[in-house]
ROKE-553461 format. One line per 2 residues: their letters; for each residue z, y negated, x negated of C-alpha. Coordinates in steps of 0.05 Angstrom, whole numbers, plus 32768, in hexadecimal, padded with zeros to 4 digits. Layout:
a = Z Y X; ...
***
This chain:
xx = 7F1C 7E00 805D; 7F35 7E1E 8099
xx = 7F72 7E46 8080; 7FBB 7E54 808C
xx = 7FE9 7E2E 8050; 802D 7E40 8046
xx = 8055 7E0C 801F; 807D 7E1B 7FE0
xx = 80AC 7DE5 8000; 80ED 7E0E 7FE5
xx = 80D6 7E20 7FA5; 80C7 7DD1 7F97
xx = 810C 7DC5 7FAF; 8126 7DF2 7F75
xx = 80F7 7DD7 7F44; 810D 7D8E 7F56
xx = 8156 7D95 7F5C; 8168 7DCD 7F33
xx = 8145 7DC3 7EF5; 811E 7E03 7EF4
xx = 80DF 7E05 7EC7; 80A0 7E18 7EF8
xx = 8054 7E1C 7EE1; 801C 7E34 7F0B
xx = 7FEE 7E69 7EE9; 7FAD 7E57 7ED8
xx = 7F93 7E75 7F1D; 7FCC 7E67 7F4C
xx = 7FD6 7E1E 7F6D; 801C 7E28 7F85
xx = 800F 7E2A 7FCD; 8000 7E64 7FF2
xx = 7FC3 7E66 8020; 7FAE 7E9A 8055
xx = 7F6E 7EA6 8077; 7F75 7E98 80C5
xx = 7F5A 7ED2 80F3; 7F63 7ED2 813B
xx = 7F4D 7F20 8143; 7F44 7F5B 8115
xx = 7F09 7F7E 80FF; 7F03 7FBF 812C
xx = 7F14 8001 8109; 7F00 803F 8133
xx = 7F0F 808A 8123; 7EDC 80BB 8138
xx = 7EF8 8100 8151; 7F37 80E2 815F
xx = 7F70 80F8 817E; 7F60 8138 81AB
xx = 7F71 8136 81F3; 7FA9 816E 81EF
xx = 7FCD 8142 81B7; 7FC3 80FB 81DD
xx = 8004 80E9 81DC; 8029 809F 81CA
xx = 8043 80C0 818E; 7FFC 80D4 8176
xx = 7FDE 8092 8187; 801A 806E 8165
xx = 800C 8098 8128; 7FBD 8085 8129
xx = 7FD5 803F 8133; 8004 803A 80F9
xx = 7FC2 8052 80C8; 7FA0 8011 80DF
xx = 7F71 8027 8111; 7F65 7FFF 814B
xx = 7F3A 802E 8175; 7F38 8076 8181
xx = 7EFB 80A5 8199; 7F0B 80EC 81AB
xx = 7EC1 80F8 81AC; 7ECA 811C 81F4
xx = 7EFD 8126 822E; 7EF4 8164 8257
xx = 7EFD 8139 8299; 7F0B 80F4 82AB
xx = 7F51 8102 82BD; 7F5D 8111 8277
xx = 7F40 80D0 8262; 7F6F 80B3 8295
xx = 7FAB 80CF 8273; 7F96 80BE 822F
xx = 7F89 8075 8246; 7FD0 806F 825C
xx = 7FE8 808D 821C; 7FC2 8062 81EE
xx = 7FD7 8021 8212; 8020 802E 8205
xx = 8016 8034 81B9; 7FE7 7FFE 81BD
xx = 7FA3 801D 81AE; 7F68 801A 81D1
xx = 7F35 8057 81D4; 7EEC 805E 81E0
xx = 7EE4 8094 8216; 7EB4 80CA 8227
xx = 7EB7 8100 825D; 7E83 812A 8288
xx = 7E8C 80F9 82C5; 7E6F 80BC 8299
xx = 7E30 80E2 829E; 7E31 80FE 82E3
xx = 7E51 80C8 8305; 7E4C 8084 82D5
xx = 7E58 8051 8303; 7E92 8071 8326
xx = 7EB6 8085 82E7; 7EAA 8041 82C5
xx = 7EC6 8025 8306; 7F04 804F 82F9
xx = 7F13 8039 82BB; 7EF7 7FF4 82A8
xx = 7F35 7FD2 82B7; 7F66 7FFB 8287
xx = 7F84 7FD2 8254; 7F7D 800D 8223
xx = 7F2D 8013 822D; 7F02 7FF7 81F6
xx = 7EBB 8018 820B; 7E90 8051 8223
xx = 7E72 8088 81F2; 7E2A 809F 8209
xx = 7E0A 80C5 81D4; 7E09 80D1 8188
xx = 7DCE 80CF 8157; 7D99 80D1 818F
xx = 7D4F 80D7 8183; 7D22 809D 8197
xx = 7D09 80CC 81CC; 7D48 80BE 81F4
xx = 7D51 8078 81EE; 7D33 806D 8230
xx = 7D5D 809A 8258; 7D9A 807A 8231
xx = 7D89 8035 823F; 7D8B 8045 828B
xx = 7DCC 8069 8280; 7DED 8032 8260
xx = 7DCD 7FF8 8291; 7DE8 801E 82CB
xx = 7E36 801E 82A4; 7E2A 7FD1 8295
xx = 7E18 7FC5 82E2; 7E62 7FD5 82ED
xx = 7E86 7FBB 82AD; 7E6E 7F86 8280
xx = 7EA4 7F7C 8257; 7EB6 7FBE 8233
xx = 7E7D 7FD6 8208; 7E4F 800A 8209
xx = 7E4A 8030 81C8; 7E0D 8060 81A9
xx = 7E0F 8078 8161; 7DCD 807E 813E
xx = 7DB4 80A6 8104; 7DAD 8099 80B9
xx = 7D6F 808C 8096; 7D75 80D8 807A
xx = 7D65 80F3 80BE; 7D23 8116 80C3
xx = 7CE9 80F9 80E8; 7CF3 812C 811A
xx = 7D3A 8113 8122; 7D22 80CF 812F
xx = 7CED 80D8 8159; 7CC6 80A0 8138
xx = 7C9E 8099 80F5; 7CCF 806C 80D2
xx = 7D19 805D 80CE; 7D0D 8014 80DB
xx = 7CE7 8022 811B; 7D1C 804F 8130
xx = 7D55 8019 812A; 7D23 7FE3 8145
xx = 7D10 8009 8181; 7D57 8019 8197
xx = 7D69 7FD0 818F; 7D34 7FB9 81C2
xx = 7D38 7FEF 81F4; 7D82 7FFF 81F2
xx = 7DB1 7FBF 820A; 7DED 7FC4 81E4
xx = 7E1E 7F8C 81C9; 7E20 7FAE 8183
xx = 7DF8 7FE8 815F; 7E1A 801C 8131
xx = 7DFE 8052 80FF; 7E17 8089 80D7
xx = 7E0A 8094 8094; 7E3C 80C4 805D
xx = 7E20 80AA 8019; 7E50 80D6 7FED
xx = 7E36 811E 7FE8; 7E4E 8156 7FC2
xx = 7E30 8197 7FA2; 7E60 81BE 7F7E
xx = 7E8E 818A 7F59; 7E58 8159 7F53
xx = 7E60 811C 7F85; 7E1C 80EC 7F8A
xx = 7E12 80B4 7FB1; 7DCC 80B8 7FE2
xx = 7D97 808B 7FC5; 7D83 8070 8008
xx = 7DC7 8059 8021; 7DC6 8010 8010
xx = 7D7F 8010 8023; 7D9C 8024 8067
xx = 7DCD 7FEF 8068; 7D93 7FBF 805A
xx = 7D63 7FD5 8093; 7D9D 7FDF 80C9
xx = 7DBE 7F9B 80B9; 7D79 7F7A 80B7
xx = 7D65 7F94 80FA; 7DA9 7F87 811A
xx = 7DAA 7F42 8100; 7D66 7F35 811B
xx = 7D7B 7F47 815E; 7DB7 7F18 8157
xx = 7DE9 7F53 8162; 7E20 7F73 8133
xx = 7E21 7FB4 811C; 7E58 7FEA 8105
xx = 7E55 801D 80CE; 7E77 8059 80B4
xx = 7E9C 8075 807C; 7EAA 80BE 8073
xx = 7EF5 80D5 807B; 7EF1 8122 8087
xx = 7EC5 814D 8054; 7E9E 8185 8061
xx = 7E65 81B0 8038; 7E3E 8182 801E
xx = 7E64 8140 8026; 7E9A 812A 7FEF
xx = 7EE2 812A 7FFA; 7EFF 80E3 8008
xx = 7F2C 80BC 7FD9; 7F3C 8073 7FD5
xx = 7F07 8061 7FA9; 7ED3 807F 7FD7
xx = 7EEA 806B 8012; 7EEB 8023 7FF8
xx = 7EA2 8024 7FE0; 7E8D 803C 8027
xx = 7EB4 8006 804A; 7EAC 7FC9 8021
xx = 7E59 7FDB 8017; 7E5D 7FDB 8064
xx = 7E7E 7F9A 806A; 7E5D 7F75 8035
xx = 7E21 7F83 805E; 7E3E 7F63 809B
xx = 7E59 7FA4 80C2; 7E87 7F84 80F7
xx = 7EAA 7FC8 8103; 7EC1 8001 80D6
xx = 7EBF 804A 80EF; 7ED8 8087 80CD
xx = 7EBE 80CC 80D7; 7EED 80F0 80E9
xx = 7F39 80DD 80F8; 7F4F 8122 8116
xx = 7F2A 8157 80EC; 7EFE 8181 8118
xx = 7EFC 81C6 811E; 7EBB 81E1 8128
xx = 7E93 8222 8110; 7E53 81F7 80FD
xx = 7E75 81D0 80C7; 7EAC 81DE 8096
xx = 7ED6 819E 80A5; 7F18 819B 807E
xx = 7F49 8164 8064; 7F40 812E 8091
xx = 7F76 80FE 809F; 7F98 8127 80CE
xx = 7F8B 8176 80BF; 7FA8 81A6 80E4
xx = 7FD3 8178 810A; 7FED 8159 80C6
xx = 7FE7 811A 80A1; 7FBF 811F 805D
xx = 7FB5 80F4 8023; 7F78 80D5 8046
xx = 7FA6 80BD 807D; 7FCD 809E 8044
xx = 7F8B 807A 8028; 7F79 8061 806E
xx = 7FB6 8040 8079; 7FAF 801C 8037
xx = 7F65 800B 8043; 7F6B 7FF9 808B
xx = 7FA7 7FC8 807B; 7F74 7FA7 8049
xx = 7F3D 7F9F 807D; 7F70 7F87 80B0
xx = 7F83 7F50 8083; 7F43 7F3E 8070
xx = 7F2D 7F3A 80B2; 7F27 7EEB 80A5
xx = 7EEA 7EF5 806F; 7EC2 7F2A 8095
xx = 7ECB 7F25 80E0; 7E98 7EF2 8103
xx = 7E76 7EE0 80C1; 7E2B 7ED9 80B7
xx = 7E0F 7EFD 807A; 7DE3 7EC7 804D
xx = 7DC9 7EFB 8019; 7DDC 7F3C 7FFE
xx = 7DC5 7F54 7FB4; 7DD5 7F85 7F80
xx = 7DEA 7F7E 7F34; 7DE0 7FB8 7F06
xx = 7DAF 7FD3 7ED6; 7D96 8000 7F0C
xx = 7D9A 7FE7 7F56; 7D9A 8014 7F96
xx = 7D59 8024 7FAF; 7D41 7FF2 7FEA
xx = 7D74 7FB7 7FCF; 7D64 7F75 7FA8
xx = 7D7B 7F65 7F66; 7DAD 7F25 7F61
xx = 7D7E 7EEA 7F46; 7DA0 7EA9 7F5E
xx = 7DE7 7E9D 7F63; 7E09 7E74 7F9C
xx = 7E22 7E2E 7F95; 7E57 7E22 7F75
xx = 7E52 7E68 7F4F; 7E35 7E60 7F0B
xx = 7E41 7EA0 7EEB; 7E45 7EE2 7F09
xx = 7E3F 7F27 7EDF; 7E5B 7F6B 7EE4
xx = 7E66 7FA4 7EB5; 7E55 7FEA 7EC2
xx = 7E34 800A 7EFE; 7E28 7FC8 7F25
xx = 7E3F 7FA5 7F62; 7E28 7F94 7FA9
xx = 7E28 7F48 7FAC; 7E2F 7F25 7FF0
xx = 7E31 7EDD 8009; 7E49 7ED7 804C
xx = 7E5B 7E95 8074; 7E8C 7E88 80AD
xx = 7E9F 7E3D 80C8; 7EAA 7E16 808D
xx = 7EB4 7E4D 805C; 7E86 7E76 802C
xx = 7E9A 7EB7 8010; 7E85 7ED9 7FD3
xx = 7E8B 7F26 7FDF; 7E88 7F53 7F9F
xx = 7E8A 7FA4 7FAA; 7E90 7FCA 7F6F
xx = 7E5E 8005 7F77; 7E7E 8038 7F4A
xx = 7EAD 805D 7F70; 7ECE 8085 7F36
xx = 7ED2 8048 7EFE; 7EEB 8005 7F01
xx = 7EB6 7FCD 7EF2; 7EC0 7F86 7ED1
xx = 7EAB 7F47 7EF4; 7E9E 7F0A 7ED0
xx = 7E99 7EC8 7EFA; 7E9C 7E7F 7EEF
xx = 7E9C 7E45 7F20; 7E87 7E04 7F1A
xx = 7EBF 7DF0 7F47; 7F02 7E07 7F65
xx = 7EF9 7E47 7F8D; 7F2D 7E74 7FAA
xx = 7F34 7EC1 7FA4; 7F43 7EE4 7FE2
xx = 7F79 7F17 7FD6; 7F7F 7F5D 7FFB
xx = 7FB9 7F3B 8023; 7F8C 7F04 803D
xx = 7FAE 7ED2 800C; 7F8B 7EA3 7FE5
xx = 7F90 7E92 7F9A; 7F6D 7E5B 7F72
xx = 7F38 7E69 7F3A; 7F34 7E2D 7F0D
xx = 7EF3 7E0E 7F02; 7EC8 7E0E 7EC1
xx = 7EF0 7E4E 7EAB; 7ECB 7E94 7EA8
xx = 7EFA 7EC7 7ECB; 7EF7 7F12 7EBE
xx = 7F10 7F38 7EF4; 7F19 7F87 7EF4
xx = 7F00 7FA7 7F39; 7F15 7FEF 7F4A
xx = 7EED 8029 7F5F; 7EC2 8016 7F9B
xx = 7EF2 7FDB 7FA1; 7EE3 7F8D 7FB5
xx = 7EF1 7F46 7FA0; 7EE6 7F0E 7FC9
xx = 7EE0 7EBF 7FBF; 7EDB 7E89 7FF1
xx = 7ECC 7E3F 7FEF; 7EB8 7E08 801A
x = 7E71 7E00 8030
***
């Protein structure tokens, strides 16, 4: 197993020479292991720092919350982009750029910014119709003819969009058509699954089906995908808390997402929607900023699990499973028992190199669930800091999983 091992050398000296009594817990082998990763999973903030706030201090603040990418949505001109790139570089951040000149002079604008160390990529369109795919493909290729290193980025509609919005008859056709017509290095879609009417919060019926379709189409194309979590509420969408955020993020990752995006970082002020209480609201941090700092630190530490892994299978437990998904019916070797009590869970099997990972996400964003698991041989539990502890074989464990939270296990193939 390709892991980093930190020896308990000094503790053993104390035990040996000082007569201290020491015993390992049933789950702990006496050695501290950590997953190795060379890169962290990208974390992007939509409606990021506005151009009039694009200072080193603001970019540093964003980085301290665990973001790696800022997307301001649109700069008023290319000179504002240049200034923001310089500020982001000083803070150790990267940004995805958009400005009018990228549309009117794509080659010249690309050439101007392509070598900047803080540039991550170029944004073209949000939620396009299939009718726009041909023109978007031409535009993307013009940029790629100058810069084939930094990514081109377009975000697609969710499966609750209307046929008129999609421009084709079905959602799968929409995704498939885009992937085959627009040459991107990864694909992105948004879906905000937690809705709110009055005080009632509900989970959209088709959210997991959206993940099933999008991940399947991306996988068949041999391309990664990125997905969203809602961080700024508005009319009809639920106020985020840590359980609701974790459910969205860890479900996305269980389905193989290779980038996490938050809508939004800075709270937009628009007459059309009643946005409020995002991570940065009226220029100040909110409790959502604090929750994201916790969650993004978890994502970073778990990059060794999720980044660059292949999805072997995804299934669900529970009395009722989500629309468009399949029920867990077969357990991977060496797992002998896997049962959940409560709403149910997403159960994903991932593989990377010599390792296999079992990912169990509690689908309940309000209450904890209980996981019963037993293995035929020793497996390791992946903790939120990326460290590992042994789980003894032939002994069933009962583990409490918090609202929307995740438990992860790893073993050698």
